[in-house]
PDB file of N, CA, C and O in Angstrom:
ATOM      1  N   MET A   1     148.249 109.250 172.276  1.00  0.00           N
ATOM      2  CA  MET A   1     149.644 109.598 172.299  1.00  0.00           C
ATOM      3  C   MET A   1     149.846 111.084 172.053  1.00  0.00           C
ATOM      4  O   MET A   1     150.952 111.593 172.236  1.00  0.00           O
ATOM      5  N   GLY A   2     148.815 111.777 171.647  1.00  0.00           N
ATOM      6  CA  GLY A   2     148.925 113.211 171.483  1.00  0.00           C
ATOM      7  C   GLY A   2     149.362 113.691 170.111  1.00  0.00           C
ATOM      8  O   GLY A   2     149.686 114.868 169.952  1.00  0.00           O
ATOM      9  N   TYR A   3     149.381 112.817 169.119  1.00  0.00           N
ATOM     10  CA  TYR A   3     149.765 113.232 167.767  1.00  0.00           C
ATOM     11  C   TYR A   3     148.578 113.890 167.076  1.00  0.00           C
ATOM     12  O   TYR A   3     147.427 113.540 167.332  1.00  0.00           O
ATOM     13  N   ASN A   4     148.866 114.841 166.203  1.00  0.00           N
ATOM     14  CA  ASN A   4     147.780 115.425 165.431  1.00  0.00           C
ATOM     15  C   ASN A   4     147.398 114.460 164.301  1.00  0.00           C
ATOM     16  O   ASN A   4     148.079 113.463 164.065  1.00  0.00           O
ATOM     17  N   TYR A   5     146.307 114.772 163.617  1.00  0.00           N
ATOM     18  CA  TYR A   5     145.779 113.857 162.596  1.00  0.00           C
ATOM     19  C   TYR A   5     146.790 113.576 161.504  1.00  0.00           C
ATOM     20  O   TYR A   5     146.976 112.424 161.114  1.00  0.00           O
ATOM     21  N   GLU A   6     147.444 114.611 161.005  1.00  0.00           N
ATOM     22  CA  GLU A   6     148.368 114.438 159.883  1.00  0.00           C
ATOM     23  C   GLU A   6     149.519 113.510 160.245  1.00  0.00           C
ATOM     24  O   GLU A   6     149.884 112.637 159.457  1.00  0.00           O
ATOM     25  N   ASP A   7     150.094 113.693 161.435  1.00  0.00           N
ATOM     26  CA  ASP A   7     151.208 112.841 161.854  1.00  0.00           C
ATOM     27  C   ASP A   7     150.748 111.410 162.130  1.00  0.00           C
ATOM     28  O   ASP A   7     151.434 110.457 161.761  1.00  0.00           O
ATOM     29  N   ALA A   8     149.595 111.256 162.775  1.00  0.00           N
ATOM     30  CA  ALA A   8     149.099 109.916 163.095  1.00  0.00           C
ATOM     31  C   ALA A   8     148.755 109.138 161.832  1.00  0.00           C
ATOM     32  O   ALA A   8     149.060 107.949 161.738  1.00  0.00           O
ATOM     33  N   ALA A   9     148.122 109.791 160.858  1.00  0.00           N
ATOM     34  CA  ALA A   9     147.777 109.105 159.608  1.00  0.00           C
ATOM     35  C   ALA A   9     149.032 108.706 158.847  1.00  0.00           C
ATOM     36  O   ALA A   9     149.111 107.601 158.312  1.00  0.00           O
ATOM     37  N   THR A  10     150.012 109.599 158.798  1.00  0.00           N
ATOM     38  CA  THR A  10     151.254 109.289 158.093  1.00  0.00           C
ATOM     39  C   THR A  10     151.981 108.122 158.741  1.00  0.00           C
ATOM     40  O   THR A  10     152.453 107.222 158.046  1.00  0.00           O
ATOM     41  N   MET A  11     152.074 108.129 160.065  1.00  0.00           N
ATOM     42  CA  MET A  11     152.751 107.026 160.759  1.00  0.00           C
ATOM     43  C   MET A  11     151.996 105.713 160.579  1.00  0.00           C
ATOM     44  O   MET A  11     152.612 104.660 160.414  1.00  0.00           O
ATOM     45  N   GLY A  12     150.677 105.769 160.609  1.00  0.00           N
ATOM     46  CA  GLY A  12     149.891 104.552 160.428  1.00  0.00           C
ATOM     47  C   GLY A  12     150.097 103.920 159.068  1.00  0.00           C
ATOM     48  O   GLY A  12     150.252 102.704 158.965  1.00  0.00           O
ATOM     49  N   PHE A  13     150.099 104.734 158.020  1.00  0.00           N
ATOM     50  CA  PHE A  13     150.310 104.203 156.674  1.00  0.00           C
ATOM     51  C   PHE A  13     151.727 103.688 156.498  1.00  0.00           C
ATOM     52  O   PHE A  13     151.948 102.670 155.842  1.00  0.00           O
ATOM     53  N   HIS A  14     152.677 104.384 157.077  1.00  0.00           N
ATOM     54  CA  HIS A  14     154.075 103.961 156.956  1.00  0.00           C
ATOM     55  C   HIS A  14     154.294 102.620 157.651  1.00  0.00           C
ATOM     56  O   HIS A  14     154.958 101.738 157.106  1.00  0.00           O
ATOM     57  N   CYS A  15     153.744 102.465 158.842  1.00  0.00           N
ATOM     58  CA  CYS A  15     153.970 101.235 159.614  1.00  0.00           C
ATOM     59  C   CYS A  15     153.254 100.030 159.015  1.00  0.00           C
ATOM     60  O   CYS A  15     153.748  98.908 159.128  1.00  0.00           O
ATOM     61  N   THR A  16     152.101 100.236 158.381  1.00  0.00           N
ATOM     62  CA  THR A  16     151.388  99.090 157.820  1.00  0.00           C
ATOM     63  C   THR A  16     152.061  98.530 156.584  1.00  0.00           C
ATOM     64  O   THR A  16     151.934  97.336 156.312  1.00  0.00           O
ATOM     65  N   GLY A  17     152.770  99.347 155.828  1.00  0.00           N
ATOM     66  CA  GLY A  17     153.387  98.866 154.592  1.00  0.00           C
ATOM     67  C   GLY A  17     154.888  98.694 154.657  1.00  0.00           C
ATOM     68  O   GLY A  17     155.524  98.437 153.635  1.00  0.00           O
ATOM     69  N   ARG A  18     155.462  98.830 155.823  1.00  0.00           N
ATOM     70  CA  ARG A  18     156.913  98.830 155.976  1.00  0.00           C
ATOM     71  C   ARG A  18     157.493  97.419 155.947  1.00  0.00           C
ATOM     72  O   ARG A  18     156.960  96.509 156.583  1.00  0.00           O
ATOM     73  N   ASN A  19     158.556  97.247 155.226  1.00  0.00           N
ATOM     74  CA  ASN A  19     159.363  96.025 155.194  1.00  0.00           C
ATOM     75  C   ASN A  19     158.625  94.801 154.669  1.00  0.00           C
ATOM     76  O   ASN A  19     159.090  93.679 154.875  1.00  0.00           O
ATOM     77  N   PHE A  20     157.512  94.977 154.011  1.00  0.00           N
ATOM     78  CA  PHE A  20     156.761  93.821 153.521  1.00  0.00           C
ATOM     79  C   PHE A  20     157.541  93.078 152.442  1.00  0.00           C
ATOM     80  O   PHE A  20     157.591  91.848 152.444  1.00  0.00           O
ATOM     81  N   GLU A  21     158.141  93.814 151.532  1.00  0.00           N
ATOM     82  CA  GLU A  21     158.892  93.182 150.445  1.00  0.00           C
ATOM     83  C   GLU A  21     160.102  92.435 150.978  1.00  0.00           C
ATOM     84  O   GLU A  21     160.442  91.364 150.474  1.00  0.00           O
ATOM     85  N   LEU A  22     160.751  92.984 151.983  1.00  0.00           N
ATOM     86  CA  LEU A  22     161.898  92.312 152.594  1.00  0.00           C
ATOM     87  C   LEU A  22     161.468  91.013 153.267  1.00  0.00           C
ATOM     88  O   LEU A  22     162.176  90.011 153.177  1.00  0.00           O
ATOM     89  N   ALA A  23     160.338  91.016 153.927  1.00  0.00           N
ATOM     90  CA  ALA A  23     159.836  89.805 154.573  1.00  0.00           C
ATOM     91  C   ALA A  23     159.526  88.723 153.540  1.00  0.00           C
ATOM     92  O   ALA A  23     159.779  87.545 153.791  1.00  0.00           O
ATOM     93  N   ILE A  24     158.987  89.101 152.392  1.00  0.00           N
ATOM     94  CA  ILE A  24     158.719  88.132 151.322  1.00  0.00           C
ATOM     95  C   ILE A  24     160.021  87.529 150.819  1.00  0.00           C
ATOM     96  O   ILE A  24     160.108  86.314 150.642  1.00  0.00           O
ATOM     97  N   ALA A  25     161.025  88.349 150.587  1.00  0.00           N
ATOM     98  CA  ALA A  25     162.309  87.847 150.088  1.00  0.00           C
ATOM     99  C   ALA A  25     162.963  86.898 151.082  1.00  0.00           C
ATOM    100  O   ALA A  25     163.502  85.866 150.681  1.00  0.00           O
ATOM    101  N   ILE A  26     162.926  87.222 152.353  1.00  0.00           N
ATOM    102  CA  ILE A  26     163.512  86.343 153.372  1.00  0.00           C
ATOM    103  C   ILE A  26     162.750  85.031 153.448  1.00  0.00           C
ATOM    104  O   ILE A  26     163.363  83.969 153.556  1.00  0.00           O
ATOM    105  N   ALA A  27     161.428  85.084 153.395  1.00  0.00           N
ATOM    106  CA  ALA A  27     160.632  83.857 153.462  1.00  0.00           C
ATOM    107  C   ALA A  27     160.901  82.955 152.268  1.00  0.00           C
ATOM    108  O   ALA A  27     161.033  81.742 152.428  1.00  0.00           O
ATOM    109  N   LEU A  28     160.982  83.528 151.083  1.00  0.00           N
ATOM    110  CA  LEU A  28     161.261  82.712 149.895  1.00  0.00           C
ATOM    111  C   LEU A  28     162.649  82.096 149.950  1.00  0.00           C
ATOM    112  O   LEU A  28     162.834  80.956 149.525  1.00  0.00           O
ATOM    113  N   THR A  29     163.621  82.828 150.462  1.00  0.00           N
ATOM    114  CA  THR A  29     164.983  82.306 150.560  1.00  0.00           C
ATOM    115  C   THR A  29     165.077  81.223 151.630  1.00  0.00           C
ATOM    116  O   THR A  29     165.705  80.188 151.409  1.00  0.00           O
ATOM    117  N   ALA A  30     164.470  81.451 152.765  1.00  0.00           N
ATOM    118  CA  ALA A  30     164.582  80.507 153.878  1.00  0.00           C
ATOM    119  C   ALA A  30     163.787  79.229 153.643  1.00  0.00           C
ATOM    120  O   ALA A  30     164.210  78.154 154.067  1.00  0.00           O
ATOM    121  N   PHE A  31     162.658  79.330 152.985  1.00  0.00           N
ATOM    122  CA  PHE A  31     161.788  78.169 152.799  1.00  0.00           C
ATOM    123  C   PHE A  31     161.542  77.902 151.319  1.00  0.00           C
ATOM    124  O   PHE A  31     160.400  77.707 150.903  1.00  0.00           O
ATOM    125  N   ALA A  32     162.600  77.894 150.532  1.00  0.00           N
ATOM    126  CA  ALA A  32     162.465  77.740 149.078  1.00  0.00           C
ATOM    127  C   ALA A  32     161.879  76.388 148.682  1.00  0.00           C
ATOM    128  O   ALA A  32     161.239  76.277 147.636  1.00  0.00           O
ATOM    129  N   SER A  33     162.088  75.369 149.496  1.00  0.00           N
ATOM    130  CA  SER A  33     161.606  74.035 149.138  1.00  0.00           C
ATOM    131  C   SER A  33     160.130  73.824 149.473  1.00  0.00           C
ATOM    132  O   SER A  33     159.565  72.791 149.116  1.00  0.00           O
ATOM    133  N   MET A  34     159.508  74.764 150.136  1.00  0.00           N
ATOM    134  CA  MET A  34     158.103  74.621 150.538  1.00  0.00           C
ATOM    135  C   MET A  34     157.221  75.437 149.590  1.00  0.00           C
ATOM    136  O   MET A  34     157.328  76.663 149.552  1.00  0.00           O
ATOM    137  N   PRO A  35     156.354  74.772 148.828  1.00  0.00           N
ATOM    138  CA  PRO A  35     155.547  75.497 147.840  1.00  0.00           C
ATOM    139  C   PRO A  35     154.517  76.448 148.458  1.00  0.00           C
ATOM    140  O   PRO A  35     154.120  77.419 147.814  1.00  0.00           O
ATOM    141  N   MET A  36     154.084  76.191 149.679  1.00  0.00           N
ATOM    142  CA  MET A  36     153.078  77.062 150.292  1.00  0.00           C
ATOM    143  C   MET A  36     153.640  78.447 150.615  1.00  0.00           C
ATOM    144  O   MET A  36     152.887  79.415 150.724  1.00  0.00           O
ATOM    145  N   VAL A  37     154.961  78.540 150.766  1.00  0.00           N
ATOM    146  CA  VAL A  37     155.560  79.851 151.009  1.00  0.00           C
ATOM    147  C   VAL A  37     155.385  80.729 149.780  1.00  0.00           C
ATOM    148  O   VAL A  37     155.077  81.916 149.893  1.00  0.00           O
ATOM    149  N   ALA A  38     155.583  80.142 148.610  1.00  0.00           N
ATOM    150  CA  ALA A  38     155.392  80.903 147.372  1.00  0.00           C
ATOM    151  C   ALA A  38     153.936  81.333 147.221  1.00  0.00           C
ATOM    152  O   ALA A  38     153.655  82.443 146.770  1.00  0.00           O
ATOM    153  N   VAL A  39     153.023  80.461 147.593  1.00  0.00           N
ATOM    154  CA  VAL A  39     151.598  80.807 147.516  1.00  0.00           C
ATOM    155  C   VAL A  39     151.283  81.953 148.477  1.00  0.00           C
ATOM    156  O   VAL A  39     150.543  82.875 148.134  1.00  0.00           O
ATOM    157  N   SER A  40     151.846  81.887 149.670  1.00  0.00           N
ATOM    158  CA  SER A  40     151.561  82.944 150.647  1.00  0.00           C
ATOM    159  C   SER A  40     152.134  84.287 150.216  1.00  0.00           C
ATOM    160  O   SER A  40     151.584  85.333 150.558  1.00  0.00           O
ATOM    161  N   THR A  41     153.237  84.268 149.465  1.00  0.00           N
ATOM    162  CA  THR A  41     153.785  85.541 148.990  1.00  0.00           C
ATOM    163  C   THR A  41     152.911  86.166 147.909  1.00  0.00           C
ATOM    164  O   THR A  41     152.964  87.376 147.689  1.00  0.00           O
ATOM    165  N   VAL A  42     152.119  85.359 147.245  1.00  0.00           N
ATOM    166  CA  VAL A  42     151.173  85.890 146.260  1.00  0.00           C
ATOM    167  C   VAL A  42     149.895  86.351 146.956  1.00  0.00           C
ATOM    168  O   VAL A  42     149.338  87.395 146.617  1.00  0.00           O
ATOM    169  N   VAL A  43     149.438  85.571 147.922  1.00  0.00           N
ATOM    170  CA  VAL A  43     148.193  85.889 148.614  1.00  0.00           C
ATOM    171  C   VAL A  43     148.370  87.101 149.538  1.00  0.00           C
ATOM    172  O   VAL A  43     147.438  87.884 149.717  1.00  0.00           O
ATOM    173  N   GLY A  44     149.549  87.255 150.118  1.00  0.00           N
ATOM    174  CA  GLY A  44     149.808  88.366 151.041  1.00  0.00           C
ATOM    175  C   GLY A  44     149.470  89.725 150.461  1.00  0.00           C
ATOM    176  O   GLY A  44     148.687  90.461 151.061  1.00  0.00           O
ATOM    177  N   PRO A  45     150.041  90.089 149.298  1.00  0.00           N
ATOM    178  CA  PRO A  45     149.692  91.392 148.717  1.00  0.00           C
ATOM    179  C   PRO A  45     148.222  91.498 148.310  1.00  0.00           C
ATOM    180  O   PRO A  45     147.655  92.591 148.311  1.00  0.00           O
ATOM    181  N   LEU A  46     147.607  90.375 147.965  1.00  0.00           N
ATOM    182  CA  LEU A  46     146.185  90.420 147.619  1.00  0.00           C
ATOM    183  C   LEU A  46     145.336  90.788 148.828  1.00  0.00           C
ATOM    184  O   LEU A  46     144.247  91.344 148.686  1.00  0.00           O
ATOM    185  N   ILE A  47     145.838  90.476 150.009  1.00  0.00           N
ATOM    186  CA  ILE A  47     145.145  90.859 151.242  1.00  0.00           C
ATOM    187  C   ILE A  47     145.598  92.248 151.690  1.00  0.00           C
ATOM    188  O   ILE A  47     144.788  93.054 152.149  1.00  0.00           O
ATOM    189  N   GLU A  48     146.892  92.521 151.555  1.00  0.00           N
ATOM    190  CA  GLU A  48     147.445  93.782 152.054  1.00  0.00           C
ATOM    191  C   GLU A  48     146.856  94.999 151.348  1.00  0.00           C
ATOM    192  O   GLU A  48     146.536  95.991 152.002  1.00  0.00           O
ATOM    193  N   ILE A  49     146.710  94.944 150.054  1.00  0.00           N
ATOM    194  CA  ILE A  49     146.247  96.116 149.306  1.00  0.00           C
ATOM    195  C   ILE A  49     144.828  96.522 149.703  1.00  0.00           C
ATOM    196  O   ILE A  49     144.603  97.702 149.973  1.00  0.00           O
ATOM    197  N   PRO A  50     143.853  95.597 149.753  1.00  0.00           N
ATOM    198  CA  PRO A  50     142.517  96.026 150.205  1.00  0.00           C
ATOM    199  C   PRO A  50     142.503  96.515 151.651  1.00  0.00           C
ATOM    200  O   PRO A  50     141.747  97.428 151.987  1.00  0.00           O
ATOM    201  N   VAL A  51     143.329  95.917 152.510  1.00  0.00           N
ATOM    202  CA  VAL A  51     143.376  96.373 153.904  1.00  0.00           C
ATOM    203  C   VAL A  51     143.928  97.791 153.979  1.00  0.00           C
ATOM    204  O   VAL A  51     143.396  98.627 154.710  1.00  0.00           O
ATOM    205  N   MET A  52     144.986  98.063 153.232  1.00  0.00           N
ATOM    206  CA  MET A  52     145.542  99.417 153.243  1.00  0.00           C
ATOM    207  C   MET A  52     144.554 100.426 152.651  1.00  0.00           C
ATOM    208  O   MET A  52     144.462 101.555 153.134  1.00  0.00           O
ATOM    209  N   LEU A  53     143.820 100.031 151.616  1.00  0.00           N
ATOM    210  CA  LEU A  53     142.795 100.921 151.064  1.00  0.00           C
ATOM    211  C   LEU A  53     141.685 101.176 152.075  1.00  0.00           C
ATOM    212  O   LEU A  53     141.158 102.285 152.156  1.00  0.00           O
ATOM    213  N   ALA A  54     141.331 100.152 152.845  1.00  0.00           N
ATOM    214  CA  ALA A  54     140.320 100.330 153.889  1.00  0.00           C
ATOM    215  C   ALA A  54     140.818 101.278 154.975  1.00  0.00           C
ATOM    216  O   ALA A  54     140.047 102.084 155.496  1.00  0.00           O
ATOM    217  N   ILE A  55     142.097 101.187 155.318  1.00  0.00           N
ATOM    218  CA  ILE A  55     142.663 102.095 156.316  1.00  0.00           C
ATOM    219  C   ILE A  55     142.620 103.535 155.809  1.00  0.00           C
ATOM    220  O   ILE A  55     142.285 104.449 156.562  1.00  0.00           O
ATOM    221  N   VAL A  56     142.954 103.736 154.544  1.00  0.00           N
ATOM    222  CA  VAL A  56     142.892 105.085 153.964  1.00  0.00           C
ATOM    223  C   VAL A  56     141.456 105.594 153.979  1.00  0.00           C
ATOM    224  O   VAL A  56     141.212 106.745 154.342  1.00  0.00           O
ATOM    225  N   TRP A  57     140.514 104.758 153.594  1.00  0.00           N
ATOM    226  CA  TRP A  57     139.103 105.151 153.568  1.00  0.00           C
ATOM    227  C   TRP A  57     138.627 105.534 154.973  1.00  0.00           C
ATOM    228  O   TRP A  57     137.973 106.561 155.151  1.00  0.00           O
ATOM    229  N   LEU A  58     138.959 104.696 155.976  1.00  0.00           N
ATOM    230  CA  LEU A  58     138.555 105.004 157.348  1.00  0.00           C
ATOM    231  C   LEU A  58     139.210 106.286 157.847  1.00  0.00           C
ATOM    232  O   LEU A  58     138.580 107.095 158.529  1.00  0.00           O
ATOM    233  N   SER A  59     140.456 106.456 157.506  1.00  0.00           N
ATOM    234  CA  SER A  59     141.167 107.659 157.931  1.00  0.00           C
ATOM    235  C   SER A  59     140.527 108.910 157.340  1.00  0.00           C
ATOM    236  O   SER A  59     140.363 109.914 158.034  1.00  0.00           O
ATOM    237  N   LEU A  60     140.170 108.853 156.079  1.00  0.00           N
ATOM    238  CA  LEU A  60     139.526 110.009 155.446  1.00  0.00           C
ATOM    239  C   LEU A  60     138.133 110.261 156.013  1.00  0.00           C
ATOM    240  O   LEU A  60     137.726 111.414 156.156  1.00  0.00           O
ATOM    241  N   ARG A  61     137.400 109.205 156.335  1.00  0.00           N
ATOM    242  CA  ARG A  61     136.058 109.379 156.906  1.00  0.00           C
ATOM    243  C   ARG A  61     136.117 109.980 158.307  1.00  0.00           C
ATOM    244  O   ARG A  61     135.252 110.771 158.683  1.00  0.00           O
ATOM    245  N   ARG A  62     137.128 109.609 159.072  1.00  0.00           N
ATOM    246  CA  ARG A  62     137.225 110.091 160.447  1.00  0.00           C
ATOM    247  C   ARG A  62     137.992 111.408 160.557  1.00  0.00           C
ATOM    248  O   ARG A  62     138.061 111.993 161.638  1.00  0.00           O
ATOM    249  N   ARG A  63     138.565 111.877 159.458  1.00  0.00           N
ATOM    250  CA  ARG A  63     139.397 113.080 159.489  1.00  0.00           C
ATOM    251  C   ARG A  63     138.646 114.279 160.060  1.00  0.00           C
ATOM    252  O   ARG A  63     139.163 114.967 160.939  1.00  0.00           O
ATOM    253  N   ASP A  64     137.448 114.534 159.576  1.00  0.00           N
ATOM    254  CA  ASP A  64     136.702 115.703 160.045  1.00  0.00           C
ATOM    255  C   ASP A  64     136.409 115.618 161.538  1.00  0.00           C
ATOM    256  O   ASP A  64     136.519 116.614 162.253  1.00  0.00           O
ATOM    257  N   ARG A  65     136.040 114.445 162.003  1.00  0.00           N
ATOM    258  CA  ARG A  65     135.737 114.268 163.422  1.00  0.00           C
ATOM    259  C   ARG A  65     136.988 114.486 164.275  1.00  0.00           C
ATOM    260  O   ARG A  65     136.935 115.135 165.319  1.00  0.00           O
ATOM    261  N   ILE A  66     138.097 113.943 163.821  1.00  0.00           N
ATOM    262  CA  ILE A  66     139.342 114.091 164.575  1.00  0.00           C
ATOM    263  C   ILE A  66     139.797 115.545 164.568  1.00  0.00           C
ATOM    264  O   ILE A  66     140.226 116.069 165.596  1.00  0.00           O
ATOM    265  N   LEU A  67     139.704 116.195 163.416  1.00  0.00           N
ATOM    266  CA  LEU A  67     140.123 117.595 163.340  1.00  0.00           C
ATOM    267  C   LEU A  67     139.231 118.493 164.190  1.00  0.00           C
ATOM    268  O   LEU A  67     139.716 119.463 164.774  1.00  0.00           O
ATOM    269  N   GLN A  68     137.930 118.187 164.271  1.00  0.00           N
ATOM    270  CA  GLN A  68     137.034 118.969 165.119  1.00  0.00           C
ATOM    271  C   GLN A  68     137.407 118.801 166.587  1.00  0.00           C
ATOM    272  O   GLN A  68     137.377 119.765 167.351  1.00  0.00           O
ATOM    273  N   GLN A  69     137.762 117.568 166.985  1.00  0.00           N
ATOM    274  CA  GLN A  69     138.175 117.332 168.368  1.00  0.00           C
ATOM    275  C   GLN A  69     139.467 118.076 168.680  1.00  0.00           C
ATOM    276  O   GLN A  69     139.619 118.623 169.773  1.00  0.00           O
ATOM    277  N   GLU A  70     140.399 118.100 167.728  1.00  0.00           N
ATOM    278  CA  GLU A  70     141.653 118.821 167.943  1.00  0.00           C
ATOM    279  C   GLU A  70     141.404 120.322 168.072  1.00  0.00           C
ATOM    280  O   GLU A  70     142.027 120.984 168.901  1.00  0.00           O
ATOM    281  N   LYS A  71     140.496 120.862 167.255  1.00  0.00           N
ATOM    282  CA  LYS A  71     140.178 122.295 167.344  1.00  0.00           C
ATOM    283  C   LYS A  71     139.514 122.615 168.680  1.00  0.00           C
ATOM    284  O   LYS A  71     139.790 123.653 169.282  1.00  0.00           O
ATOM    285  N   ALA A  72     138.634 121.716 169.146  1.00  0.00           N
ATOM    286  CA  ALA A  72     137.966 121.936 170.428  1.00  0.00           C
ATOM    287  C   ALA A  72     138.980 121.925 171.571  1.00  0.00           C
ATOM    288  O   ALA A  72     138.888 122.740 172.489  1.00  0.00           O
ATOM    289  N   LYS A  73     139.937 121.015 171.519  1.00  0.00           N
ATOM    290  CA  LYS A  73     140.974 120.972 172.556  1.00  0.00           C
ATOM    291  C   LYS A  73     141.840 122.227 172.511  1.00  0.00           C
ATOM    292  O   LYS A  73     142.254 122.743 173.549  1.00  0.00           O
ATOM    293  N   ALA A  74     142.109 122.710 171.304  1.00  0.00           N
ATOM    294  CA  ALA A  74     142.948 123.901 171.166  1.00  0.00           C
ATOM    295  C   ALA A  74     142.243 125.143 171.715  1.00  0.00           C
ATOM    296  O   ALA A  74     142.889 126.018 172.292  1.00  0.00           O
ATOM    297  N   THR A  75     140.925 125.222 171.539  1.00  0.00           N
ATOM    298  CA  THR A  75     140.203 126.395 172.037  1.00  0.00           C
ATOM    299  C   THR A  75     140.053 126.351 173.550  1.00  0.00           C
ATOM    300  O   THR A  75     140.004 127.395 174.201  1.00  0.00           O
ATOM    301  N   ILE A  76     139.981 125.148 174.114  1.00  0.00           N
ATOM    302  CA  ILE A  76     139.858 125.008 175.571  1.00  0.00           C
ATOM    303  C   ILE A  76     141.181 125.341 176.253  1.00  0.00           C
ATOM    304  O   ILE A  76     141.211 125.980 177.304  1.00  0.00           O
ATOM    305  N   ALA A  77     142.270 124.898 175.637  1.00  0.00           N
ATOM    306  CA  ALA A  77     143.595 125.087 176.267  1.00  0.00           C
ATOM    307  C   ALA A  77     144.124 126.459 176.140  1.00  0.00           C
ATOM    308  O   ALA A  77     145.219 126.746 176.623  1.00  0.00           O
TER     309      ALA A  77
END
């Protein structure tokens, strides 16, 4: 899409964690009589946090490679 590393990383982190709390509140309200909904609202963050940490780790590991590619494109253009 042509975004630089800083913008792409920021958008990626923002989109992965956006509106999660609102989705939990709506699910609990809509399906209050179903106990598995409450369980899923507990399990969801337990999965989300390690996934987001993995995304940060991957982003930091690939940062140098991406920045080198951007510098190479800038010198060619």
